[in-house]
N, C-alpha and C positions, 0 to 999 in steps of 0.2 A: 504494500500500500504506500503510495507516494505521500509526501508531506502536502497537506492541504494548502494551496496557494491563497485561499481566502483567510488564512490566519493573519496575513499582512494587514497591519493597521489595528488589529484587535487589542483592546485594552482590558486587562483582567482586573478583578476587584482587588483592592489593597490586601496584602497578606496580613496575618496577625502581627501586631506590633512586637518588636524584638527589643528586649532590654539588654543592653550591652553590659556584660559583667566584667569586673576587674580581672578575675582569674582567667576568663576566656581571652581577654586581650593579652594577658601575659603568656598564656599557652600558645596563642597564635604567633605572637612575637618570637617566642623561642622556636617554633616550628619553621618560621621563615628566616631564622637567623638574624632578626632585627636586634641590634645591640645598643641602640640609642637608649639611654637611661629613662627618657620620658615614656618609653613603651613598657617599662617594668617597675619603676619606682615612683610612688605617689609624690614624694617630696620633690623629686627632680621634675616631674610634670607640673606640679604647682609652682615651683620656682620659675618655670618657663611660661607661666600664665594660664595653665590649663586647670580645670577643676579636679581631674583625676588622670589616671594613666591614659596615654594616647595610643589608639590602635594604629598599626602599620597601614599604609594606604590600601593594601590589597584585602584588608579585613572586610571590606564591603561585600566581598563575594560570599561571606557567611550569611549576610542578610539577603543577598540576591538569591541564594539557594532556595529560599522559600517561594519566591516567585517563579523560578524555573520549574519547581515541582508542580506548580499549577499548570504550566504550559505542557509539561510531559504527561500529566494526568488528563489533559483535555481529550475527551473521547473522539472528537472529529479532527484532531491535529494530524494524525497519521505519522506520529513520531514513535518509532520503536526504540526505546532507550538502549537496548542491546546493540543498536547500530549507530549510536551517537558517539562522535569524537569531538572533543572541545577544540575549536579552531582558533579562537582569538578571544582576548579579554582586555578591556580598557576601562578606565575610570576617569570621570570628570568631577572634581571635588570643589565644593564651595567652602568647606571647612573640614577639619579633622574630626574623626569619630573618637569620642571619649567615653570611658567607662561611666555608666550612669545614663547615657543617652537612651531614650525610648524611640526607636526607629521604625518607620512604616515604609514598606516598599510596594510600588505599583509597577507591574510589568506591561510594556507595550511591545508587540511584535513589529519591529521596524521594517524588516524585509524577509521575504522568502524567495530564494533563487534556486533554479534547477540547473544543474551542471551535469549533463549526461544522465546517468542513473542516480546521481547523488543530489542532495538538497542542502542548501545553506540557510539557516534560520538565524537572523540577528535579533536579539531580544534586549531591550533597554529597560532596566529597573531603576526608576526614580525613587530615591530614598530621602525621606524627610524626617525631621525631628518632631517632638511632641507639640511644638508650636506651629508645625506645618511648613517650616523653613527647609529649603533644599540643603542637603548635606553632601550627597554624592549621587551620580548616575553611574551604574555599573552596566557595561555593554558587553554582551557575550555573543559570539557567533558559534553556533553548533552545526557541525557537519553531520548530516544523516546519510549514512552510506546506503546506497540502493543495492539491488541485486547485481551481482557481478556478472 
């Protein structure tokens, strides 16, 4: 089943809010070898002007994951997760993510392209804070392998 081209332009309902935990930020920082003290130490982060530890820029993918799950579960999407390869990831930030942030992500399918038997789906997850202010947009391109 090919990817449904009518997905392009579809906006999904906002995912459940995600509360950024201090230990999650620290764990993620260690996993990606982020060594800046503001990612691990509250005092260092506060000395730098932040309320709490600062997540590495790629932490937004943790929040985006919830919106991508919506896309992959969509019955008419035609996306078989077993055939998905992550093709590209980009972020556009307005500010850093900090422990204590309550973030909500909304996914829009920016494009669906067919390349031979394969499809490329670009999904943009706009992530806002509790005040509704933009924090980061996470953009993923998923390659859905077709029949060989």
